[in-house]
C-alpha positions in Angstrom: 26.0 1.2 -23.8 27.1 4.6 -23.5 28.8 4.1 -20.0 31.5 1.2 -19.2 30.7 -0.6 -16.5 33.9 0.4 -14.6 35.0 2.5 -12.0 38.3 3.4 -10.1 37.8 4.3 -6.2 41.1 4.9 -4.2 43.5 3.8 -7.1 42.0 0.4 -7.3 39.6 -0.4 -10.8 36.4 -2.3 -10.2 35.1 -3.8 -13.7 31.5 -5.2 -13.6 30.3 -7.8 -15.7 26.7 -6.4 -16.2 24.1 -3.7 -15.3 22.4 -6.5 -13.1 25.9 -6.9 -11.1 26.4 -3.1 -10.8 22.8 -3.1 -9.1 23.5 -6.0 -7.4 26.7 -4.6 -5.6 25.7 -0.9 -5.1 23.0 -2.1 -2.8 23.5 -1.1 0.8 25.1 -4.4 3.0 22.2 -6.6 3.9 22.5 -10.2 5.1 20.3 -11.6 2.7 22.4 -10.3 -0.3 25.4 -11.8 1.4 23.7 -15.3 1.6 22.8 -15.0 -1.8 26.3 -14.3 -3.3 25.3 -11.1 -4.9 26.9 -8.3 -2.3 29.7 -6.4 -2.8 33.1 -7.9 -1.2 33.8 -4.6 0.3 32.9 -0.6 0.6 35.1 0.1 -2.0 33.7 -2.2 -4.1 30.1 -0.9 -2.8 31.0 2.9 -4.0 32.6 1.8 -7.3 28.8 0.0 -7.9 27.2 3.0 -6.8 29.7 5.5 -9.2 28.6 3.2 -12.3 25.3 2.9 -11.5 24.7 6.8 -11.2 26.3 7.2 -14.8 23.8 4.7 -16.4 20.5 6.2 -17.8 16.9 4.9 -17.7 16.8 3.6 -20.9 19.4 1.2 -20.1 17.9 0.0 -16.7 15.0 -0.7 -19.1 16.8 -2.7 -21.5 18.2 -4.6 -18.3 15.4 -6.4 -16.1 16.3 -8.2 -13.2 15.0 -11.3 -14.5 14.2 -11.9 -18.3 10.7 -10.9 -20.2 10.5 -14.5 -21.7 10.9 -16.2 -18.2 9.0 -13.7 -15.9 5.3 -12.4 -16.0 6.3 -9.9 -13.3 8.7 -8.7 -15.8 6.4 -9.0 -18.8 3.6 -7.0 -16.7 5.8 -4.1 -15.9 7.5 -3.6 -19.2 4.2 -3.8 -21.1 2.8 -1.6 -18.6 5.7 1.1 -18.7 4.3 4.6 -20.3 7.2 5.8 -22.3 5.8 9.3 -22.6 5.4 9.8 -19.0 8.9 9.7 -18.4 9.9 12.3 -21.2 10.7 14.7 -19.0 13.7 12.8 -17.5 14.9 11.7 -21.3 18.9 11.5 -21.2 19.5 12.0 -17.5 21.6 9.5 -15.9 20.4 7.9 -13.0 22.4 10.2 -10.6 20.6 13.5 -12.5 17.4 11.8 -12.0 18.3 11.5 -8.2 19.2 15.1 -8.1 16.0 16.2 -9.8 13.7 14.0 -7.0 15.6 15.8 -4.3 15.3 19.3 -6.0 13.6 21.4 -4.0 11.4 22.9 -7.1 10.5 18.9 -7.8 7.2 18.5 -6.3 5.2 15.3 -5.3 2.8 15.8 -8.4 5.9 15.8 -10.2 6.9 12.8 -9.3 3.7 11.0 -9.5 3.5 12.3 -13.0 6.5 10.3 -14.3 5.9 7.2 -12.0 4.1 5.4 -14.6 7.3 5.4 -17.0 9.3 4.1 -14.1 10.0 0.5 -14.1 11.0 -1.3 -10.8 14.7 -1.9 -11.9 14.6 2.2 -12.1 12.9 3.0 -8.9 15.2 0.3 -7.2 18.6 1.8 -9.0 17.7 5.7 -7.8 17.2 4.4 -4.3 20.5 2.7 -4.4 22.3 6.1 -4.7 20.2 7.8 -1.7 21.0 8.3 2.0 18.6 7.6 4.7 17.8 11.3 5.0 17.2 11.5 1.2 14.6 8.8 1.2 12.5 10.4 3.9 13.0 13.7 2.1 12.0 12.4 -1.2 9.2 10.2 0.1 7.7 13.0 2.1 6.9 15.0 -1.2 4.5 11.9 -2.6 1.3 11.9 -1.2 -0.6 8.7 -2.9 -4.5 9.2 -1.7 -6.7 6.3 -2.0 -10.2 5.6 -0.9 -12.3 2.2 0.6 -14.8 3.2 3.3 -12.4 6.0 4.3 -9.5 8.0 3.2 -5.8 7.5 3.6 -3.0 9.4 2.2 -4.0 13.1 2.8 -1.4 15.4 4.1 -1.2 15.8 8.0 -2.5 12.8 8.9 -1.2 9.1 9.6 -3.1 6.0 10.1 -2.9 2.5 11.7 -3.5 -1.4 11.1 -5.3 -2.5 14.1 -3.8 -6.2 14.1 -6.0 -8.1 16.6 -4.5 -11.5 16.3 -5.5 -14.4 18.8 -3.4 -17.8 18.7 -6.6 -19.7 19.1 -8.9 -17.5 16.7 -10.7 -16.6 19.8 -13.7 -13.9 18.3 -14.5 -12.5 21.8 -10.3 -12.2 22.2 -10.2 -10.4 19.0 -12.9 -8.2 19.4 -11.7 -7.1 23.0 -8.1 -6.2 21.4 -10.5 -4.1 18.7 -12.3 -2.2 21.3 -8.9 -1.7 23.0 -6.8 -0.3 19.5 -9.7 1.9 18.9 -9.7 3.5 22.3 -6.4 4.6 21.5 -7.4 5.9 17.7 -6.0 2.9 15.9 -7.7 1.3 13.3 -8.2 4.0 10.7 -6.4 1.8 7.7 -7.9 -1.3 8.6 -8.9 -4.0 11.4 -7.0 -6.8 9.8 -6.8 -10.1 11.2 -4.2 -12.8 10.6 -5.8 -16.3 11.3 -4.5 -19.2 12.9 -6.7 -21.6 11.5 -6.9 -20.5 7.9 -10.2 -22.2 6.9 -13.4 -20.7 5.0 -15.2 -20.9 8.3 -13.2 -19.3 10.4 -12.6 -16.4 7.9 -16.2 -15.8 7.2 -16.8 -15.6 11.3 -14.1 -13.2 11.7 -15.5 -11.1 9.0 -19.0 -11.3 10.4 -17.8 -10.6 14.1 -15.5 -7.4 13.1 -18.0 -6.0 10.5 -20.9 -6.4 13.1 -18.7 -4.6 15.9 -17.8 -1.9 13.2 -21.5 -1.4 12.6 -22.3 -1.3 16.2 -20.2 1.5 16.9 -20.6 2.9 13.4 -16.7 3.3 12.6 -15.6 4.3 9.1 -12.8 1.7 8.4 -12.6 -1.6 6.4 -11.8 -4.9 7.6 -9.9 -7.8 6.4 -8.9 -11.4 7.3 -5.4 -12.3 5.9 -6.3 -15.9 4.9 -5.0 -16.8 1.4 -7.1 -14.9 -1.2 -8.4 -18.1 -2.3 -10.0 -18.8 1.1 -11.2 -15.0 0.9 -12.7 -15.8 -2.6 -14.5 -18.5 -1.0 -15.7 -16.5 2.0 -17.2 -13.6 -0.3 -19.0 -16.4 -2.4 -20.6 -17.4 0.9 -21.6 -13.7 1.6 -19.0 -12.8 3.9 -18.8 -8.8 4.8 -15.4 -8.4 3.4 -14.0 -4.9 2.6 -10.5 -5.5 1.5 -8.8 -8.3 -0.4 -5.7 -9.5 1.0 -2.6 -11.3 -0.1 1.1 -11.3 0.0 3.2 -11.0 -3.0 6.5 -10.9 -4.3 8.9 -9.6 -7.4 9.1 -12.6 -9.4 6.5 -15.4 -11.1 8.2 -18.0 -9.3 8.0 -16.3 -5.7 4.2 -15.7 -6.3 3.9 -19.3 -7.3 5.2 -20.0 -3.8 2.4 -18.0 -2.6 -0.1 -19.7 -4.5 -1.1 -16.9 -6.8 -0.6 -15.5 -10.3 -1.5 -12.2 -12.1 -5.0 -13.9 -13.2 -5.7 -15.1 -9.9 -5.1 -11.3 -8.5 -7.1 -10.2 -11.2 -9.7 -12.5 -10.6 -9.9 -11.8 -6.8 -10.1 -7.5 -7.8 -13.0 -8.3 -9.6 -14.9 -10.5 -7.3 -14.0 -8.4 -4.4 -15.2 -5.0 -6.6 -18.3 -7.1 -7.2 -19.2 -9.0 -4.1 -17.2 -6.8 -1.1 -18.6 -4.7 1.3 -16.7 -1.4 0.6 -17.4 1.8 -1.1 -14.0 1.5 -3.1 -12.7 2.0 -5.5 -9.4 0.9 -3.8 -10.0 -2.9 -2.5 -6.6 -4.7 -2.4 -4.2 -5.3 0.4 -0.6 -6.6 -0.5 2.2 -7.5 1.9 5.6 -7.8 1.0 9.1 -7.6 2.3 12.9 -7.8 1.4 14.2 -11.3 1.2 10.9 -13.1 0.2 11.7 -14.0 -3.4 15.3 -15.1 -1.9 13.6 -17.3 0.5 11.5 -19.0 -2.1 14.6 -19.4 -4.0 13.1 -17.4 -6.9 15.2 -14.1 -7.0 17.0 -15.1 -10.0 20.5 -14.0 -8.6 18.9 -10.4 -7.8 19.7 -8.3 -4.7 16.4 -7.9 -2.3 15.9 -4.2 -3.0 15.5 -4.7 -6.4 13.5 -8.0 -6.1 11.1 -5.9 -3.6 10.6 -2.7 -5.9 9.3 -5.4 -8.7 6.8 -6.6 -6.2 5.6 -2.8 -6.0 5.4 -3.0 -9.7 3.3 -5.7 -9.6 1.0 -4.2 -6.9 0.6 -0.7 -9.2 -1.6 -2.7 -11.3 -4.1 -3.0 -8.9 -4.1 0.3 -7.3 -4.4 -0.9 -3.7 -5.7 0.7 -0.9 -2.7 -0.1 1.2 0.6 -2.1 0.8 2.5 -3.0 3.7 5.9 -3.7 4.1 6.9 -6.1 6.8 10.2 -5.0 6.8 11.9 -7.4 9.7 9.5 -9.9 9.8 11.5 -12.4 7.6 14.3 -12.6 10.1 18.0 -12.0 10.5 19.2 -14.3 7.4 17.7 -11.3 5.3 18.0 -8.2 7.4 20.7 -8.7 10.1 20.1 -6.0 12.6 18.3 -2.6 13.4 20.7 -0.8 11.1 19.8 -3.0 8.3 15.9 -3.0 9.0 15.9 0.8 9.2 17.4 1.4 6.2 15.2 -1.3 4.2 11.9 0.5 5.7 12.9 3.4 4.6 13.9 2.6 0.9 10.3 0.3 0.9 8.5 3.5 1.8 9.9 5.6 -0.5 10.1 2.8 -3.5 6.5 2.1 -3.1 5.2 5.7 -3.3 7.5 6.3 -6.3 5.8 3.6 -7.9 2.5 5.4 -6.8 0.9 3.1 -4.4 -0.4 3.8 -0.9 2.7 2.4 1.0 2.7 1.6 4.6 5.4 -0.3 6.9 5.2 -3.2 9.5 8.2 -1.2 11.6 9.2 -4.9 13.1 11.6 -7.2 14.2 11.8 -11.1 15.3 13.3 -11.7 18.7 16.5 -13.5 16.7 17.2 -10.4 15.4 19.9 -7.9 16.5 17.3 -5.4 16.8 15.4 -4.1 19.9 12.5 -1.7 20.3 14.5 1.7 20.4 15.3 0.7 16.9 11.9 0.1 15.6 10.9 3.4 17.5 13.5 5.5 15.5 12.4 3.7 12.3 8.6 4.6 13.3 9.7 8.6 13.6 11.6 8.3 10.6 8.4 6.9 8.6 6.4 9.5 10.1 8.5 12.5 8.9 8.4 10.4 5.7 4.8 10.9 5.2 3.9 7.2 5.6 0.3 6.4 5.1 -0.1 4.1 8.2 1.7 2.0 10.5 0.8 -1.3 12.8 -1.0 -1.1 15.7 -0.6 -4.3 18.3 -1.2 -4.3 22.2 2.2 -3.5 23.8 4.1 -3.9 20.5 4.1 -7.6 21.0 2.3 -10.1 18.7 1.3 -13.3 20.6 0.3 -15.1 17.5 2.8 -14.3 15.1 5.8 -13.9 17.6 7.2 -10.9 16.7 7.5 -7.2 17.8 6.2 -4.4 15.9 4.4 -0.9 16.7 2.1 -0.6 19.7 -1.4 1.4 20.1 0.4 3.8 22.4 3.4 4.7 19.7 0.6 5.5 17.0 -1.1 8.0 19.6 2.5 9.4 20.4 3.7 9.9 16.6 0.4 11.8 16.1 1.3 13.8 19.2 5.0 14.5 18.3 4.4 15.3 14.6 1.0 17.1 15.0 -0.7 14.3 12.8 -4.3 13.3 12.3 -6.1 10.1 11.7 -8.0 9.8 8.6 -10.6 12.4 8.3 -13.6 10.2 8.6 -12.3 8.1 11.7 -11.2 11.2 12.8 -15.0 12.7 12.7 -16.2 9.4 14.7 -13.5 10.0 17.4 -14.8 13.6 17.7 -18.3 12.2 17.8 -17.7 9.9 20.5 -15.5 12.0 22.5 -11.8 10.4 21.9 -10.5 13.5 20.1 -10.5 17.0 20.5 -8.6 20.0 19.1 -6.1 17.4 17.2 -5.5 15.7 20.3 -6.8 12.4 22.1 -9.1 13.1 25.0 -8.9 11.9 28.8 -11.1 8.8 27.4 -8.3 7.7 25.7 -7.2 4.0 26.3 -10.6 3.1 28.2 -11.9 0.3 25.9 -15.0 -0.3 28.7 -16.4 2.8 27.4 -17.4 0.9 24.5 -18.9 -1.9 26.4 -21.3 0.1 27.9 -23.7 0.0 24.9 -25.7 -2.9 24.7 -25.3 -3.4 20.9 -21.7 -3.6 21.3 -22.1 -6.4 24.2 -24.5 -8.0 21.6 -21.7 -8.6 19.0 -18.7 -9.4 21.2 -20.7 -11.7 23.6 -23.6 -13.3 21.1 -22.3 -12.7 17.6 -25.3 -10.2 17.7 -27.6 -8.6 14.8 -25.5 -5.6 13.8 -24.3 -7.2 10.7 -27.9 -6.5 9.4 -26.5 -3.1 8.6 -23.7 -4.4 6.5 -23.8 -2.1 3.5 -23.4 -4.4 0.0 -23.1 -2.7 -3.2 
């Protein structure tokens, strides 16, 4: 190795036993790393680890995967897919020099996406550890990952939202009432995505049918999704359910993914089935959710820090060119991200890492009620992510999910972010909003927030109250 794993900070020498230890201890403080016993013991040691990390080369990080190649299919996938030619432009650069190149005003988003296929997750994680919060905003803002399903996400000057109409009893009427409320605030252009409380094939089919029926009745250009286990969704598709996006939670190690009941082979099969049987135009038809601490919570982190394991999840996601990837940043709890400061930092890290990995990245800027966090912290993170060019955020009534019992972004928040930053919805969704009178000259109209306007239409009442015939218009490829 060209650089010794040793640094002196304020007269004290720190020596690290491996590249992995350097990576672990260069991470910003978070409760999960402390719990796992991999965190730096002091700020001085953390600075020393960052100094050593900044001197390592990309090739040295390639040779030091966090989980051994022979033990883990995520490592094998990421290393086998690594395009060494794509990062030729960075050959010989230290990680500190890579950071400077990324932040250089002459380096464009296209430049970053050109080298992205040549970056392993450890490289992505390493450069992220060297960045400040503002660095992460500046760097992520450059990168636009444009994807298409039934509409288009990721274009400059736009921000979208996932309309999350969860119901504690899976009342379809209750779900559809929340969908109408969210649509009236211009939410839902990323996806109308329901977390089911009863994860059965029957409930998944019914929710998919009714949400698609409402979309057809209103002519809404978006995607539907029910966040059941991927095998449940596959069975629903086999029964003819109108599914646009296929969902699954994923993580950064083979063991953590086994804990979710998935593998690379199963994800491959699900994507092929969605392209064959799904109802979306595509080509991007997959939806993944992640979150720092996932692998640790499954005891499948292999002594690796949370940020690096999260970067590995994005390396896995890249294989599937997903329409959306969502870091549910504060959902897992204070055992992994203790407070608003740690949640904010993790949200900015995840967004940048996802984009640098070449995937369409969103964020659930959220927290659980036992975390040291409040709504002001979440709103601060939302504004930072909007400035960083996030593809989408969540949209929930009053920011309070009554089924999952956590706090996140509201319908009002997303409307406010568009107003603050001069941002617009996805183009197809914007045209629909203009057509029905919700949007005019780049702003919401006086109709915003009035869901009753939709219920005046007989075809909508038919779908909401009687599961009406609008499904006949569902498009199958």
